[in-house]
ZAMARGU-4260 file (C-alpha; in steps of 0.2 Angstrom, whole numbers, plus 5000, padded with zeros to 4 digits):
<rodrens>
0) 5292/5096/4941 | 5305/5094/4955 | 5292/5085/4966 | 5289/5072/4952 | 5308/5069/4951
5) 5309/5065/4969 | 5295/5052/4970 | 5299/5044/4953 | 5281/5046/4947 | 5278/5051/4929
10) 5262/5059/4922 | 5258/5042/4913 | 5258/5033/4930 | 5246/5044/4938 | 5233/5042/4923
15) 5232/5023/4924 | 5225/5021/4942 | 5211/5034/4937 | 5206/5023/4922 | 5207/5007/4933
20) 5195/5015/4947 | 5184/5022/4933 | 5182/5004/4926 | 5179/4997/4943 | 5164/5008/4945
25) 5157/5010/4927 | 5158/4991/4922 | 5147/4985/4937 | 5134/4999/4934 | 5133/4995/4916
30) 5131/4976/4919 | 5117/4980/4932 | 5108/4991/4920 | 5109/4979/4906 | 5103/4965/4918
35) 5088/4975/4924 | 5083/4980/4907 | 5084/4961/4901 | 5074/4956/4916 | 5060/4969/4915
40) 5059/4967/4896 | 5055/4948/4899 | 5071/4942/4889 | 5080/4934/4904 | 5064/4926/4912
45) 5060/4918/4895 | 5078/4912/4894 | 5076/4904/4911 | 5060/4895/4906 | 5049/4906/4917
50) 5031/4910/4911 | 5025/4928/4910 | 5015/4933/4925 | 5002/4943/4916 | 4986/4935/4909
55) 4983/4934/4891 | 4969/4945/4885 | 4959/4930/4878 | 4960/4920/4894 | 4943/4924/4903
60) 4945/4910/4916 | 4960/4918/4924 | 4952/4935/4926 | 4948/4939/4945 | 4930/4942/4950
65) 4926/4961/4952 | 4925/4967/4970 | 4908/4968/4978 | 4904/4984/4988 | 4891/4985/5002
70) 4885/5002/5008 | 4886/5006/5027 | 4873/5018/5033 | 4879/5035/5038 | 4886/5036/5056
75) 4886/5052/5066 | 4896/5050/5082 | 4902/5061/5096 | 4921/5060/5099 | 4929/5058/5116
80) 4935/5076/5121 | 4941/5083/5137 | 4934/5101/5134 | 4916/5107/5136 | 4915/5109/5117
85) 4908/5093/5109 | 4916/5086/5094 | 4907/5076/5081 | 4912/5064/5067 | 4901/5060/5052
90) 4906/5044/5042 | 4899/5036/5027 | 4908/5021/5020 | 4908/5006/5010 | 4914/4988/5013
95) 4924/4979/5000 | 4921/4961/5000 | 4932/4947/4993 | 4918/4937/4985 | 4900/4940/4979
100) 4894/4926/4991 | 4899/4936/5006 | 4886/4950/5003 | 4872/4940/5011 | 4882/4937/5027
105) 4888/4955/5028 | 4870/4962/5026 | 4864/4950/5040 | 4878/4956/5051 | 4875/4975/5047
110) 4868/4980/5064 | 4883/4972/5073 | 4895/4981/5061 | 4886/4997/5064 | 4887/4995/5083
115) 4905/4990/5083 | 4910/5005/5072 | 4899/5017/5083 | 4907/5010/5099 | 4925/5012/5092
120) 4921/5030/5085 | 4914/5036/5102 | 4931/5032/5110 | 4942/5041/5097 | 4949/5058/5101
125) 4950/5071/5087 | 4969/5072/5088 | 4969/5053/5083 | 4960/5057/5067 | 4971/5071/5060
130) 4981/5068/5044 | 4983/5054/5032 | 4990/5043/5046 | 4975/5045/5057 | 4964/5040/5042
135) 4974/5025/5039 | 4973/5019/5057 | 4955/5022/5057 | 4953/5012/5041 | 4963/4997/5048
140) 4953/4997/5064 | 4937/4997/5055 | 4942/4983/5043 | 4947/4972/5058 | 4930/4976/5067
145) 4920/4972/5051 | 4929/4956/5048 | 4925/4950/5066 | 4907/4955/5065 | 4904/4948/5048
150) 4914/4932/5050 | 4915/4920/5040 | 4913/4933/5026 | 4930/4942/5022 | 4930/4961/5022
155) 4945/4966/5011 | 4944/4985/5013 | 4934/5000/5020 | 4932/5014/5008 | 4927/5031/5015
160) 4914/5040/5005 | 4912/5054/5017 | 4923/5058/5033 | 4919/5074/5042 | 4926/5079/5059
165) 4918/5094/5067
</rodrens>
């Protein structure tokens, strides 16, 4: 009690700054939550005159074409190792194409695609293929090589059906 008399502070003066700080934190958080709720519920975009981005169920013309998949024959390749013990990789994959019209071009380029894949896989080391990061890098490299080999067809993805490293 003696310390309060010296500083001139009263218990009521100490409570007001706390309420002010609390309001400075709570009000912006509450406004942000209300704004996010309004945006994601679609109320704010409709007030701003923006159309909904999702397609209507009855509108068939806007539906994207289903993807086309082309099977790549199974590839067995020895990997680049420094030890005397050989290491092999077995890969069975499918190519996802952007349009059904690309299927003929990819089928015609399949020997070139297989050659490019086989050449790339023979240069890989088993350490480079470990974990999800290794699989991701392999997928990205194979997509690039398939796109180059099958040009002008557009390969959007390489899907691994089977990937075994021994």
